[in-house]
VEXBA-442990 format. One record per residue: residue in one letter; y, z, x of N, C-alpha, C in turn; residue number from 1. Coordinates in Angstrom, 1 decimal. Atoms other than C-alpha are relative to their C-alpha. Layout:
// residues N
{site 'A',{Y,Z,X},{Y,Z,X},{Y,Z,X},NUM}
...
***
This chain:
// residues 212
{site 'M',{0.3,1.0,-1.0},{79.9,90.8,139.5},{1.2,-0.4,0.9},1}
{site 'D',{-1.1,0.3,-0.9},{81.9,90.0,142.6},{0.2,-1.5,0.1},2}
{site 'V',{-0.2,1.5,0.0},{82.3,86.3,141.5},{1.1,-0.3,-1.0},3}
{site 'T',{-1.0,0.6,0.9},{85.2,84.5,140.0},{-0.1,-1.5,-0.1},4}
{site 'R',{0.1,1.5,0.2},{84.9,81.0,138.5},{1.5,-0.5,0.0},5}
{site 'L',{-1.3,0.6,-0.1},{87.9,78.8,139.3},{0.0,-1.4,-0.5},6}
{site 'I',{-0.3,1.4,0.2},{89.1,75.6,137.8},{1.3,-0.3,0.6},7}
{site 'A',{-1.2,0.4,-0.7},{91.6,74.0,140.1},{0.5,-1.4,-0.4},8}
{site 'V',{-0.5,1.2,0.6},{93.8,71.3,138.8},{1.3,-0.5,0.7},9}
{site 'R',{-1.3,0.6,-0.5},{96.4,69.0,140.4},{0.8,-0.4,-1.3},10}
{site 'H',{-0.9,0.3,1.1},{99.4,68.4,138.1},{-0.2,-1.5,-0.4},11}
{site 'G',{0.0,1.3,0.4},{99.7,65.2,136.1},{1.0,-0.9,0.8},12}
{site 'E',{-0.8,1.0,-0.8},{101.4,62.0,137.5},{1.5,0.2,-0.2},13}
{site 'T',{-1.5,0.1,0.1},{105.1,61.8,138.3},{0.4,-1.3,0.5},14}
{site 'A',{-0.5,1.3,-0.4},{107.3,58.9,139.0},{-0.1,-0.1,1.5},15}
{site 'W',{0.1,0.0,-1.5},{107.3,59.9,142.7},{-1.4,-0.2,0.5},16}
{site 'N',{1.4,0.3,-0.3},{103.5,59.8,142.8},{-0.1,-1.5,0.1},17}
{site 'V',{0.1,1.4,0.1},{103.8,56.2,141.7},{0.7,-0.7,1.2},18}
{site 'D',{-0.8,0.5,-1.1},{106.4,55.5,144.4},{-0.5,0.4,1.4},19}
{site 'T',{0.5,-0.6,-1.2},{104.4,57.3,147.1},{1.1,0.7,0.7},20}
{site 'R',{-1.2,-0.8,-0.6},{107.5,59.5,147.7},{-0.4,1.4,0.1},21}
{site 'L',{0.4,-1.4,-0.2},{106.9,62.9,149.1},{0.8,1.0,-0.8},22}
{site 'Q',{-0.7,-1.0,0.8},{107.7,65.6,146.6},{0.2,1.3,0.6},23}
{site 'G',{0.0,-1.3,-0.6},{106.8,68.7,148.5},{0.4,1.0,-1.0},24}
{site 'Q',{-0.4,-1.0,0.9},{108.7,71.5,146.9},{1.2,-0.4,-0.8},25}
{site 'L',{-1.0,0.4,0.9},{111.3,69.4,145.2},{-0.6,0.0,-1.5},26}
{site 'D',{0.5,-0.3,1.4},{111.1,69.9,141.4},{0.1,-1.3,-0.8},27}
{site 'I',{0.1,1.3,0.6},{110.0,66.5,140.0},{-0.9,0.2,-1.3},28}
{site 'P',{0.8,-0.1,1.2},{108.8,66.4,136.3},{-1.1,-1.0,-0.1},29}
{site 'L',{1.0,1.0,0.4},{105.8,64.6,134.8},{0.7,-1.3,-0.5},30}
{site 'N',{-0.4,1.2,0.7},{106.3,61.0,133.8},{-0.9,-0.1,-1.3},31}
{site 'A',{0.8,0.1,1.3},{104.8,59.6,130.5},{-1.5,0.0,0.2},32}
{site 'T',{1.5,0.0,-0.3},{101.4,59.0,132.1},{-0.4,1.4,0.3},33}
{site 'G',{0.4,-1.3,-0.3},{101.4,62.5,133.5},{0.0,0.9,-1.2},34}
{site 'T',{0.1,-0.7,1.3},{102.2,64.0,130.1},{-1.2,-0.3,-0.8},35}
{site 'W',{1.2,0.4,0.7},{99.4,62.1,128.6},{-1.2,0.6,0.7},36}
{site 'Q',{1.1,-0.6,-0.8},{97.0,63.3,131.4},{-0.1,1.5,-0.3},37}
{site 'A',{0.0,-1.5,0.2},{98.1,66.9,130.8},{-0.6,0.3,-1.4},38}
{site 'E',{0.5,-0.2,1.3},{97.4,66.6,127.1},{-1.5,-0.2,-0.1},39}
{site 'R',{1.4,0.3,0.0},{93.9,65.1,127.7},{-0.7,1.2,0.7},40}
{site 'L',{0.5,-1.1,-0.7},{93.3,67.9,130.2},{-0.1,1.3,-0.9},41}
{site 'G',{0.0,-1.2,0.9},{94.2,70.6,127.7},{-1.1,-0.1,-1.0},42}
{site 'E',{1.1,0.2,0.9},{91.8,69.1,125.2},{-1.3,0.2,0.6},43}
{site 'A',{1.3,-0.1,-0.6},{89.0,68.9,127.7},{-0.4,1.5,0.3},44}
{site 'L',{0.2,-1.4,-0.4},{89.4,72.6,128.6},{0.2,1.0,-1.2},45}
{site 'A',{-0.3,-0.9,1.1},{90.1,73.9,125.1},{-1.2,1.0,-0.4},46}
{site 'D',{1.1,-0.8,0.4},{86.6,75.3,124.6},{-0.5,0.9,1.2},47}
{site 'E',{0.4,-0.8,-1.2},{86.3,76.9,128.1},{0.5,1.5,-0.2},48}
{site 'P',{-0.4,-1.5,0.1},{86.4,80.8,128.2},{1.0,0.4,1.0},49}
{site 'I',{-1.0,-0.2,-1.0},{89.6,80.8,130.2},{0.7,1.4,-0.2},50}
{site 'A',{-0.6,-1.3,0.1},{90.9,84.3,131.0},{1.4,0.0,0.4},51}
{site 'A',{-1.4,0.0,-0.5},{94.1,83.4,132.8},{0.3,-1.4,0.6},52}
{site 'V',{-0.5,1.3,-0.6},{96.2,80.4,133.9},{1.1,0.4,0.9},53}
{site 'Y',{-1.1,-0.2,-1.0},{98.2,80.6,137.1},{0.5,-1.4,0.4},54}
{site 'A',{-0.5,1.3,-0.3},{100.5,77.8,138.1},{1.1,0.1,1.0},55}
{site 'S',{-1.2,0.2,-0.8},{103.0,76.7,140.7},{1.2,0.0,-0.9},56}
{site 'D',{-1.2,-0.1,0.8},{106.5,77.3,139.4},{0.7,-1.4,-0.1},57}
{site 'L',{-0.6,1.3,0.1},{107.4,73.6,140.0},{-0.3,-0.7,-1.3},58}
{site 'S',{0.1,0.4,1.4},{107.9,71.8,136.7},{-1.2,-0.9,-0.2},59}
{site 'R',{1.1,0.9,0.2},{105.2,69.1,137.2},{-1.3,0.8,-0.2},60}
{site 'A',{1.1,-0.9,0.2},{102.6,71.9,137.6},{0.1,0.8,-1.2},61}
{site 'W',{-0.2,-0.9,1.1},{104.1,74.1,135.0},{-0.2,-0.7,-1.3},62}
{site 'Q',{0.3,0.8,1.2},{104.1,71.3,132.4},{-1.5,-0.2,-0.3},63}
{site 'T',{1.4,0.2,0.1},{100.5,70.6,133.1},{-0.7,1.3,-0.4},64}
{site 'A',{0.6,-1.3,0.4},{99.6,74.3,132.8},{0.3,0.3,-1.4},65}
{site 'Q',{-0.3,-0.2,1.4},{101.3,74.5,129.5},{-1.0,-0.6,-1.0},66}
{site 'A',{1.0,0.8,0.9},{98.9,71.9,128.0},{-1.3,0.7,0.1},67}
{site 'I',{1.2,-0.7,-0.1},{96.0,74.0,129.3},{0.0,1.3,-0.7},68}
{site 'A',{-0.1,-1.4,0.6},{97.2,77.4,128.2},{0.2,0.0,-1.5},69}
{site 'A',{-0.3,-0.1,1.4},{98.4,76.5,124.7},{-1.1,0.2,-0.9},70}
{site 'P',{1.1,-0.2,0.9},{95.0,76.2,123.0},{-0.6,1.4,0.1},71}
{site 'H',{0.5,-1.3,-0.2},{94.1,79.6,124.4},{1.0,1.1,-0.3},72}
{site 'R',{-1.1,-1.0,0.2},{97.4,81.3,123.6},{0.1,1.0,1.1},73}
{site 'I',{-0.1,-0.7,-1.3},{97.6,82.4,127.2},{1.4,-0.2,0.6},74}
{site 'E',{-1.3,0.1,-0.7},{100.9,83.2,129.0},{-0.4,-0.4,1.4},75}
{site 'I',{0.2,0.5,-1.3},{101.0,81.3,132.2},{0.7,0.9,1.0},76}
{site 'V',{-0.6,-0.8,-1.1},{101.6,83.3,135.4},{0.5,-0.9,1.1},77}
{site 'A',{-0.5,0.8,-1.1},{103.9,81.6,137.9},{-0.3,0.7,1.4},78}
{site 'D',{0.3,-0.5,-1.4},{102.9,82.0,141.6},{0.5,-1.1,1.0},79}
{site 'V',{-0.5,0.9,-1.0},{105.0,80.4,144.3},{-1.0,-0.3,1.1},80}
{site 'G',{1.0,0.3,-1.0},{102.0,80.6,146.6},{-0.8,-1.2,-0.3},81}
{site 'L',{0.7,1.2,0.4},{100.6,77.7,144.6},{0.8,-1.3,0.2},82}
{site 'R',{-0.9,1.2,-0.2},{103.5,75.4,145.5},{-0.7,-0.9,1.0},83}
{site 'E',{0.4,1.0,-1.0},{102.9,72.2,147.4},{0.5,0.4,1.4},84}
{site 'R',{-0.5,-0.2,-1.4},{103.3,72.2,151.2},{1.5,-0.3,0.0},85}
{site 'N',{-1.4,0.3,-0.2},{107.0,72.4,152.2},{0.0,-1.1,1.1},86}
{site 'F',{-0.1,1.1,-0.9},{107.6,69.0,153.9},{1.3,-0.1,0.7},87}
{site 'G',{-1.3,0.0,-0.7},{111.1,69.9,155.0},{0.8,-1.3,-0.2},88}
{site 'H',{-0.9,1.2,0.2},{113.2,66.8,155.8},{-0.8,-1.3,-0.3},89}
{site 'F',{0.8,1.1,0.5},{110.3,64.5,154.8},{0.1,-0.2,-1.5},90}
{site 'E',{0.0,0.0,1.5},{110.8,65.4,151.2},{1.0,-1.0,-0.5},91}
{site 'G',{-0.8,1.0,0.6},{112.2,62.6,149.1},{-0.2,-1.4,0.6},92}
{site 'K',{0.2,1.3,-0.8},{111.1,59.9,151.6},{-1.4,-0.6,-0.4},93}
{site 'T',{1.3,0.6,0.2},{108.3,57.4,151.0},{-0.8,0.0,1.4},94}
{site 'F',{0.8,0.1,-1.2},{105.4,57.1,153.5},{0.5,-1.1,0.9},95}
{site 'A',{-0.5,1.1,-0.8},{106.8,53.8,154.7},{1.3,0.3,0.7},96}
{site 'H',{-1.2,-0.4,-0.7},{110.2,55.2,155.4},{-0.2,1.0,1.1},97}
{site 'I',{0.3,-1.0,-1.1},{108.8,58.1,157.4},{-0.5,-0.8,1.2},98}
{site 'E',{0.5,0.8,-1.1},{106.8,55.6,159.5},{1.0,-0.7,0.7},99}
{site 'A',{-1.0,0.9,-0.6},{109.8,53.4,160.1},{1.1,0.8,0.7},100}
{site 'E',{-1.1,-0.7,-0.5},{112.4,56.1,160.7},{-0.3,1.1,1.0},101}
{site 'L',{0.5,-1.2,-0.8},{110.4,58.9,162.4},{-1.4,-0.3,0.6},102}
{site 'P',{1.3,0.4,-0.4},{107.5,57.2,164.2},{-0.8,1.1,0.7},103}
{site 'E',{0.8,-1.0,-0.7},{106.5,60.1,166.5},{-0.4,1.1,-1.0},104}
{site 'Q',{0.4,-1.1,1.0},{106.7,62.7,163.7},{-1.0,-0.5,-1.0},105}
{site 'A',{1.0,0.6,0.9},{104.8,60.3,161.4},{-1.4,0.0,0.7},106}
{site 'R',{1.3,0.0,-0.7},{102.1,60.1,164.1},{-0.6,1.4,-0.1},107}
{site 'L',{0.5,-1.4,0.0},{101.8,63.9,164.3},{-0.5,0.3,-1.4},108}
{site 'W',{0.4,-0.3,1.4},{101.6,64.1,160.5},{-1.3,-0.8,-0.4},109}
{site 'R',{1.1,0.8,0.4},{99.2,61.2,160.1},{-1.3,0.4,0.7},110}
{site 'T',{1.2,-0.5,-0.7},{96.8,62.6,162.7},{-0.3,1.5,-0.3},111}
{site 'R',{0.3,-1.4,0.5},{96.9,66.0,161.0},{0.1,1.0,1.1},112}
{site 'D',{-0.3,-1.0,-1.1},{98.3,67.9,164.0},{0.3,1.3,-0.8},113}
{site 'T',{-0.1,-1.3,0.9},{97.8,71.5,162.6},{1.2,0.8,0.3},114}
{site 'T',{-1.2,-0.9,-0.3},{100.8,73.0,164.3},{1.3,-0.7,-0.3},115}
{site 'F',{-1.2,0.8,0.2},{103.3,70.2,163.5},{0.6,0.4,-1.4},116}
{site 'A',{-0.7,-0.3,1.2},{105.9,71.1,160.9},{1.3,-0.9,0.0},117}
{site 'P',{-1.3,0.7,0.1},{108.6,68.7,159.7},{1.2,1.0,0.0},118}
{site 'T',{-1.2,-0.9,-0.1},{112.1,70.2,160.3},{0.2,0.6,-1.4},119}
{site 'G',{-0.2,-0.7,1.2},{112.5,72.9,157.7},{-1.3,0.2,-0.9},120}
{site 'G',{1.2,0.0,0.8},{108.9,72.6,156.5},{-1.1,0.9,0.6},121}
{site 'E',{1.2,-0.8,-0.4},{105.4,74.2,157.0},{-1.0,-0.8,0.8},122}
{site 'S',{1.1,0.6,-0.7},{102.7,73.4,159.4},{-1.3,0.1,-0.9},123}
{site 'L',{1.2,0.0,0.8},{99.2,72.7,158.1},{-0.7,1.4,0.1},124}
{site 'I',{0.6,-1.3,-0.1},{98.0,76.1,159.4},{0.7,1.0,-0.9},125}
{site 'V',{-0.8,-0.9,0.9},{100.8,78.0,157.7},{-0.3,-0.3,-1.5},126}
{site 'F',{0.3,0.4,1.4},{100.2,76.1,154.5},{-1.4,0.4,-0.4},127}
{site 'R',{1.3,-0.4,0.3},{96.5,76.6,154.6},{-0.2,1.5,-0.2},128}
{site 'D',{0.1,-1.4,0.1},{96.8,80.3,155.1},{0.7,0.5,-1.2},129}
{site 'R',{-0.7,-0.4,1.2},{99.3,80.6,152.3},{-0.9,-0.3,-1.3},130}
{site 'V',{0.8,0.4,1.2},{97.1,78.8,149.8},{-1.3,0.8,-0.1},131}
{site 'I',{1.2,-0.8,0.1},{93.9,80.6,150.7},{0.3,1.5,-0.4},132}
{site 'A',{-0.4,-1.4,0.3},{95.6,84.0,150.6},{0.4,0.1,-1.5},133}
{site 'T',{-0.4,-0.1,1.5},{97.1,83.2,147.1},{-1.2,-0.1,-0.9},134}
{site 'A',{1.2,0.2,0.9},{93.8,81.9,145.6},{-0.9,1.2,0.1},135}
{site 'S',{0.9,-1.2,-0.1},{91.8,84.8,147.0},{0.6,1.2,-0.7},136}
{site 'A',{-0.6,-1.2,0.7},{94.3,87.4,145.7},{-0.2,-0.2,-1.5},137}
{site 'I',{0.2,0.2,1.4},{94.2,85.8,142.2},{-1.4,0.2,-0.4},138}
{site 'A',{1.4,-0.1,0.3},{90.4,85.5,142.2},{-0.5,1.4,0.0},139}
{site 'A',{0.5,-1.3,-0.2},{89.9,89.0,143.4},{0.5,0.9,-1.2},140}
{site 'S',{-0.5,-0.8,1.1},{91.9,90.3,140.4},{-0.6,-0.4,-1.3},141}
{site 'H',{0.7,0.5,1.2},{89.7,88.4,137.9},{-1.5,-0.1,0.2},142}
{site 'L',{1.5,0.1,-0.2},{86.1,89.2,138.9},{-0.7,-0.1,-1.3},143}
{site 'G',{0.8,0.3,1.1},{83.6,87.9,136.5},{0.6,-0.9,-1.1},144}
{site 'E',{-0.7,0.8,1.0},{86.1,85.7,134.7},{0.2,-1.4,0.5},145}
{site 'L',{-0.4,1.3,-0.3},{87.2,82.1,134.6},{1.5,-0.2,0.0},146}
{site 'V',{-1.5,0.1,-0.2},{90.7,81.4,135.9},{0.3,-1.5,0.4},147}
{site 'V',{-0.5,1.3,-0.4},{92.6,78.1,136.1},{1.2,0.1,0.9},148}
{site 'L',{-1.1,0.1,-0.9},{94.9,77.3,139.0},{0.6,-1.4,-0.1},149}
{site 'V',{-0.7,1.3,0.1},{97.4,74.5,138.4},{1.0,-0.2,1.2},150}
{site 'A',{-0.8,0.1,-1.2},{99.0,73.2,141.6},{0.2,-1.4,0.4},151}
{site 'H',{-0.4,1.3,-0.6},{99.4,70.2,143.8},{-1.1,-0.6,0.9},152}
{site 'G',{1.0,0.7,-0.7},{97.5,67.6,145.8},{-0.4,0.7,1.3},153}
{site 'G',{0.2,-0.7,-1.3},{97.9,69.5,149.1},{-0.8,1.3,-0.2},154}
{site 'V',{0.7,-1.2,0.3},{96.7,72.7,147.5},{-1.5,-0.3,-0.3},155}
{site 'M',{1.4,0.4,0.3},{93.6,70.9,146.1},{-0.8,-0.3,1.3},156}
{site 'D',{0.6,0.4,-1.2},{92.9,69.5,149.6},{-0.4,1.3,0.8},157}
{site 'V',{0.4,-1.2,-0.7},{93.0,73.0,151.2},{-1.1,0.7,-0.7},158}
{site 'L',{1.1,-0.7,0.7},{90.7,74.5,148.5},{-1.3,-0.7,0.3},159}
{site 'Y',{1.2,0.7,-0.3},{88.2,71.7,149.0},{-0.5,0.2,1.4},160}
{site 'R',{0.4,-0.2,-1.4},{88.2,72.1,152.8},{-0.6,1.4,0.1},161}
{site 'A',{0.5,-1.4,-0.1},{87.7,75.9,152.4},{-1.3,0.1,-0.6},162}
{site 'A',{1.3,-0.1,0.8},{84.9,75.5,149.9},{-1.1,-0.7,0.7},163}
{site 'T',{1.1,0.8,-0.6},{83.0,72.9,152.0},{0.0,0.2,1.5},164}
{site 'R',{-0.1,-0.4,-1.4},{83.9,74.5,155.4},{0.4,-1.2,0.9},165}
{site 'Q',{-0.6,1.1,-0.8},{85.8,71.4,156.6},{1.2,0.4,0.8},166}
{site 'E',{-1.2,-0.3,-0.8},{88.3,71.6,159.4},{1.3,-0.7,-0.6},167}
{site 'L',{-1.3,0.6,0.4},{92.0,70.9,158.7},{0.1,-1.5,0.5},168}
{site 'Q',{-0.2,1.3,-0.6},{91.8,67.8,160.9},{-1.1,-1.0,-0.4},169}
{site 'A',{1.0,0.9,0.4},{88.7,66.3,159.3},{0.5,-1.1,-0.9},170}
{site 'P',{-0.5,1.1,0.9},{89.3,62.9,157.7},{-0.3,0.3,-1.4},171}
{site 'R',{0.2,-0.2,1.4},{89.7,63.1,154.0},{-0.9,-1.0,-0.6},172}
{site 'T',{0.9,1.0,0.7},{86.8,61.5,152.0},{-0.1,0.4,-1.4},173}
{site 'W',{0.1,-0.5,1.4},{87.4,63.3,148.7},{1.2,-0.4,-0.8},174}
{site 'Q',{-1.1,0.4,0.8},{89.6,62.5,145.8},{0.9,1.2,-0.4},175}
{site 'L',{-0.9,-1.1,0.4},{92.7,64.5,144.8},{0.8,-0.6,-1.2},176}
{site 'G',{-0.7,0.7,1.1},{93.5,62.8,141.5},{0.8,0.9,-0.9},177}
{site 'N',{-0.8,-0.7,1.0},{96.1,63.8,139.1},{-0.8,0.4,-1.2},178}
{site 'A',{0.6,-0.5,1.2},{94.8,66.0,136.3},{-1.5,0.0,0.0},179}
{site 'A',{1.4,-0.1,-0.1},{91.2,66.0,137.6},{-0.4,1.4,-0.1},180}
{site 'I',{0.6,-1.3,0.1},{89.0,69.0,136.9},{-0.9,0.3,1.2},181}
{site 'N',{0.8,-0.3,-1.2},{87.7,70.7,140.1},{-0.5,1.5,-0.2},182}
{site 'R',{0.6,-1.3,0.2},{85.4,73.7,139.9},{-0.5,0.7,1.3},183}
{site 'L',{0.3,-0.8,-1.2},{84.9,76.4,142.5},{-0.5,1.4,-0.4},184}
{site 'L',{0.4,-1.5,0.1},{83.3,79.9,142.9},{0.7,0.7,1.1},185}
{site 'W',{-0.6,-0.9,-1.0},{85.1,82.7,144.7},{-0.8,1.3,0.1},186}
{site 'T',{0.5,-1.3,-0.2},{83.4,85.7,146.2},{0.8,0.6,1.2},187}
{site 'P',{-0.7,-0.6,-1.1},{84.7,88.2,148.8},{-0.3,-0.8,1.3},188}
{site 'Q',{0.4,0.8,-1.2},{82.9,85.9,151.4},{0.8,-1.3,0.0},189}
{site 'G',{-0.8,1.3,0.0},{85.1,82.9,150.4},{-0.3,-0.9,-1.2},190}
{site 'L',{0.2,1.0,1.1},{85.0,79.8,148.2},{-1.2,-0.9,0.2},191}
{site 'S',{1.1,1.0,-0.1},{82.1,77.5,147.4},{0.3,-1.1,-1.1},192}
{site 'L',{-0.3,1.2,0.9},{82.1,74.1,145.6},{-1.0,-0.1,-1.1},193}
{site 'V',{0.9,0.2,1.2},{80.6,73.7,142.1},{0.1,-1.5,-0.4},194}
{site 'G',{-0.1,1.4,0.4},{82.0,70.3,141.1},{1.4,-0.5,0.3},195}
{site 'W',{-1.3,0.5,-0.4},{84.9,68.0,142.1},{0.4,-1.3,-0.7},196}
{site 'S',{-0.6,1.3,0.5},{87.1,65.3,140.6},{-0.6,-0.5,-1.2},197}
{site 'D',{0.4,0.4,1.3},{85.9,65.3,137.1},{1.1,-0.6,-0.8},198}
{site 'I',{-1.1,0.7,0.7},{88.1,62.7,135.3},{-0.6,-0.7,-1.3},199}
{site 'A',{0.5,0.6,1.2},{85.9,61.9,132.3},{1.0,0.1,-1.2},200}
{site 'H',{-1.0,-0.2,1.1},{88.7,63.2,130.0},{1.2,-1.0,0.1},201}
{site 'L',{-1.1,1.0,-0.2},{91.0,60.5,131.5},{-0.6,-1.4,-0.1},202}
{site 'G',{0.7,1.2,0.0},{88.6,57.7,130.6},{0.5,-1.2,-0.8},203}
{site 'D',{-0.6,1.1,0.8},{90.9,55.6,128.4},{0.3,-1.2,0.9},204}
{site 'P',{-0.2,1.1,-0.9},{90.7,52.2,130.1},{1.4,-0.6,0.0},205}
{site 'S',{-1.3,0.5,0.0},{94.2,51.4,129.0},{1.0,0.7,0.8},206}
{site 'R',{-0.8,-0.8,-0.9},{95.5,54.0,131.3},{-0.5,-0.1,1.4},207}
{site 'E',{0.5,0.0,-1.4},{95.4,53.9,135.1},{0.6,1.2,0.7},208}
{site 'E',{-0.4,-1.2,-0.8},{95.6,56.9,137.3},{0.5,-0.5,1.4},209}
{site 'S',{-0.6,0.5,-1.3},{97.9,56.3,140.3},{-0.6,0.8,1.1},210}
{site 'G',{0.4,-0.8,-1.2},{97.0,57.4,143.8},{1.0,1.0,0.3},211}
{site 'F',{-0.9,-1.0,-0.4},{98.6,60.2,145.6},{0.8,-0.5,1.2},212}
***
């Protein structure tokens, strides 16, 4: 069958997620909540017939992938194509700092100008093309199988837009939660959506999932 089932997962929470600080391609590890989320995620997917786990090589994604792969005794495959968007000189700054220090660039970013790239970073178009090419290449090599992709919020956003045929500039109305389970189908014609933002495994009311 020319179909690949995909589970796409954003990494668990980091301290910079809590601070609303742009991580981009900086290598920020999971915090205690993120580690807990990854463990719950691994338990939730333990009985799935997973054939392969691919992950961004950044530690927050890699740590999350380890929790998924361990019950299946699968070696994780690192793929830099699954990295977060490169935000260039925005990286390490909070949203508020960017608005205050670089108002015009902040406006272009906030309005999702598809050709705008922060100095040293990627535009939305370049980022989108990288993510779709990476996901498609992985899926095409696992026809008939179930594959997990562990990546970042921006990557999840691109996959959702591709699967639902939404433009890059369309306002976001969907969740990109840490450690949520997102299900997609890939065929040579592209991606389609099966289910999005399943967080039932994170249902401990004593834990709160931060925003992105």
